[in-house]
C-alpha positions in Angstrom: -92.9 -68.9 28.8 -94.2 -69.5 25.3 -95.5 -72.7 24.6 -93.6 -74.4 27.6 -95.3 -74.7 30.9 -94.0 -76.4 34.1 -95.8 -76.2 37.4 -93.8 -76.3 41.1 -94.7 -78.4 44.1 -97.2 -76.8 46.7 -95.4 -74.4 49.0 -94.4 -75.6 52.6 -95.2 -72.9 55.5 -92.0 -71.7 56.8 -92.4 -68.4 59.0 -89.2 -68.6 60.5 -86.9 -69.4 57.6 -84.2 -66.7 56.7 -83.6 -64.7 53.8 -84.3 -61.9 51.7 -88.6 -61.3 52.0 -88.7 -64.1 54.5 -91.6 -61.9 56.7 -93.7 -60.9 53.6 -93.4 -64.5 52.1 -93.5 -67.0 54.4 -94.7 -69.8 51.9 -91.8 -71.6 50.5 -91.8 -73.4 47.1 -87.9 -74.5 46.9 -88.3 -75.6 43.6 -86.0 -74.8 40.2 -87.7 -74.4 36.8 -85.5 -74.7 33.5 -86.6 -73.0 30.4 -85.1 -72.6 27.1 -85.6 -69.4 26.0 -85.8 -68.2 22.4 -85.1 -64.5 21.1 -88.9 -64.6 20.1 -89.1 -65.3 24.1 -86.9 -62.5 25.1 -88.9 -59.9 22.7 -92.4 -61.3 23.4 -94.6 -61.0 26.4 -92.3 -62.6 29.0 -92.7 -64.8 31.5 -96.2 -65.4 33.1 -96.7 -66.6 36.6 -99.7 -67.9 38.1 -100.4 -68.7 41.7 -102.9 -71.5 43.0 -103.9 -72.5 46.5 -105.5 -75.8 47.7 -107.4 -76.5 51.0 -106.9 -79.9 52.5 -109.4 -81.6 54.6 -107.9 -84.2 57.2 -110.4 -86.6 59.1 -108.2 -88.4 61.1 -105.9 -91.2 58.6 -108.4 -89.6 55.7 -107.3 -86.8 53.7 -109.2 -85.3 51.3 -107.6 -82.8 48.4 -109.9 -80.2 47.6 -109.6 -78.5 43.7 -107.3 -75.6 43.6 -108.3 -72.3 43.1 -106.6 -69.7 41.4 -105.3 -66.5 43.3 -103.4 -64.1 40.9 -101.2 -63.7 37.6 -98.3 -61.6 37.0 -95.7 -61.7 34.1 -92.0 -60.7 34.2 -90.4 -58.8 30.7 -87.5 -60.8 30.1 -85.5 -58.1 27.9 -86.8 -55.0 30.5 -86.5 -56.7 33.9 -84.9 -60.5 34.1 -82.0 -60.3 32.0 -80.7 -56.8 33.0 -81.1 -58.1 36.5 -78.8 -61.1 35.9 -75.7 -59.2 36.9 -74.2 -61.7 39.6 -71.8 -63.8 37.5 -70.6 -67.2 39.2 -68.3 -69.5 37.5 -68.7 -73.2 37.8 -65.6 -75.0 37.8 -66.8 -78.6 37.6 -68.7 -77.7 34.1 -66.2 -75.4 33.3 -69.2 -72.7 32.5 -70.4 -69.3 34.0 -74.0 -68.6 35.3 -75.6 -65.2 35.8 -77.8 -64.6 38.9 -80.3 -62.1 39.7 -81.3 -60.9 43.0 -84.5 -61.8 44.6 -87.3 -60.1 42.8 -90.7 -59.7 44.2 -93.4 -60.0 41.5 -96.9 -58.8 42.1 -100.0 -61.1 41.4 -102.8 -59.1 39.9 -106.4 -60.6 40.6 -108.1 -62.7 38.2 -111.9 -63.6 37.6 -113.4 -66.0 40.4 -109.9 -65.4 42.4 -110.0 -66.3 45.7 -108.5 -63.2 47.2 -110.1 -60.8 45.1 -112.6 -59.8 48.1 -109.6 -58.4 50.3 -108.0 -56.0 48.0 -108.9 -52.6 46.3 -109.3 -52.2 42.2 -105.4 -52.2 41.1 -103.9 -53.5 44.1 -101.8 -56.8 44.1 -103.2 -60.0 45.7 -100.0 -61.5 46.3 -96.5 -61.5 45.6 -94.2 -63.7 44.6 -90.3 -63.9 45.4 -88.1 -65.4 42.4 -84.6 -65.9 41.4 -83.7 -66.1 38.3 -80.2 -67.2 36.5 -78.9 -67.6 32.9 -75.8 -69.9 31.4 -75.0 -67.1 28.9 -73.9 -63.9 29.1 -76.9 -61.4 29.0 -75.0 -58.3 27.8 -74.6 -59.4 24.3 -78.2 -60.6 24.0 -79.3 -57.2 25.0 -76.6 -55.5 23.2 -78.2 -57.1 19.8 -81.7 -56.5 20.8 -81.0 -52.8 21.5 -79.5 -50.7 18.7 -78.0 -47.5 19.8 -80.1 -44.5 19.8 -79.6 -41.3 18.0 -78.5 -39.4 21.2 -76.1 -42.4 22.0 -74.9 -42.0 18.1 -74.4 -38.0 18.2 -72.6 -38.7 22.1 -70.0 -41.4 20.5 -69.4 -39.2 17.3 -68.9 -35.8 19.7 -66.8 -38.0 22.1 -64.5 -39.3 19.0 -64.2 -35.7 17.7 -63.2 -34.4 20.9 -60.6 -37.4 21.5 -59.0 -36.5 18.1 -59.2 -32.8 19.2 -57.3 -33.6 22.3 -54.8 -35.8 20.9 -54.0 -32.8 17.9 -53.5 -30.1 20.6 -51.3 -32.5 22.5 -49.2 -33.0 19.4 -48.6 -29.3 18.8 -47.9 -28.7 22.4 -45.2 -31.5 22.1 -43.5 -29.7 19.1 -43.4 -26.4 20.3 -42.0 -27.9 23.9 -39.5 -29.6 21.7 -38.7 -26.4 19.7 -37.9 -24.5 22.8 -35.8 -27.1 24.2 -33.8 -27.0 21.4 -33.4 -23.0 21.6 -32.1 -23.3 25.2 -29.8 -25.9 24.0 -28.0 -23.7 21.3 -27.7 -20.9 24.0 -26.4 -22.8 26.5 -23.6 -23.8 24.2 -20.3 -22.3 24.4 -19.8 -19.6 21.4 -16.7 -18.2 19.3 -16.7 -14.4 18.5 -14.9 -13.1 15.6 -13.8 -9.1 16.2 -11.6 -7.1 14.5 -9.4 -10.0 13.0 -8.9 -11.6 16.3 -11.1 -14.7 17.5 -12.0 -14.8 20.8 -13.5 -17.9 22.7 -16.3 -16.5 25.1 -18.6 -19.3 27.0 -21.2 -17.5 28.1 -24.9 -18.3 29.0 -26.8 -16.1 26.7 -27.4 -12.1 26.7 -24.3 -9.8 25.9 -20.6 -11.2 25.8 -18.1 -10.0 28.3 -16.6 -6.5 27.6 -13.1 -7.9 26.5 -14.7 -9.7 24.0 -16.4 -6.4 22.3 -13.1 -4.4 22.5 -10.7 -4.4 19.6 -7.9 -2.2 18.2 -9.0 -0.2 15.2 -7.1 -1.0 12.0 -5.3 1.8 10.1 -7.7 3.1 7.2 -6.4 4.7 3.8 -8.0 7.2 1.9 -6.6 7.7 -2.1 -7.6 11.1 -3.9 -6.9 11.5 -7.8 -6.6 14.5 -9.4 -6.5 15.6 -13.2 -4.2 17.3 -14.6 -3.6 19.1 -18.0 -0.5 17.2 -18.8 1.2 17.9 -15.4 2.2 15.6 -12.8 -0.4 13.4 -10.7 -0.1 14.0 -7.2 -1.4 11.4 -4.3 -1.1 11.8 -0.6 -1.7 9.1 1.9 -3.4 10.1 5.1 
C-alpha cells in the first residue's frame, strides 16, 4: 500500500478447515497485516497483492528451501471496494473503540511474466484467488462522503424533495385552517338562539334549520294612517283608521 510493503508467512495446507471459500482456498495464511492508510492511498491505485510459491526438498534430516516464484498479482481499490464493504461494526469494550469489518472478499490474481501457473490458464483468466477480510478502526462513511461529492442528479433530487416537503406542509396547514373554520361554524349553529319577533322575545333552542312554528307566530300591531287635506280657510279634517 503506497510505499509500505509487508509479507505473510507461507501458508499451511488445510483442506478440512471451515469458513467461507474453504474448498476453493485450502491454503491458509492466518496472518494479519496492518497498514496506515492516508487519503492519497484511498484515492490512489489501492492495495496491491502478490502471491508467491516455494518448493522445499526434504532428504532425510536435510531440508532444502528452493527459490520462491511468482504466481500472480492483483489489486483492490480502497475507495470503490474495500471501504464500502466495511459495514460490519464491532465495538471493543476494552479499548473503547469501534471497528468496521468486511465480509470475506475474493480477489482474483492475474498472470505475471515468468509466472509458474501461466501455462494452465487462458488469456484473461485468473491464475489464482486470494480470500481476504478487511477491517478499519474509523467509520468509512465520513471518508467516502468527503471523497464523493453529490452529483448533479443527487442535488436536483434533494432540491425537488425539499420543495415537495415544503408544499406538503403548506397544504396540511391550509387543510387544518379550513377544518378549524368548519368546526367553528358548527359550534355556532349548535348554540341556543334567541329570536325577537313582534316586540316579543322568545327563546328557541334549536339545532339549525328553521325555528319552531310558535316562534314565528306573532300578533300584528295596529297600524295608523294619517291623511291631511288643505282647505281654503276652512277646518281641516283628519280621520284615523
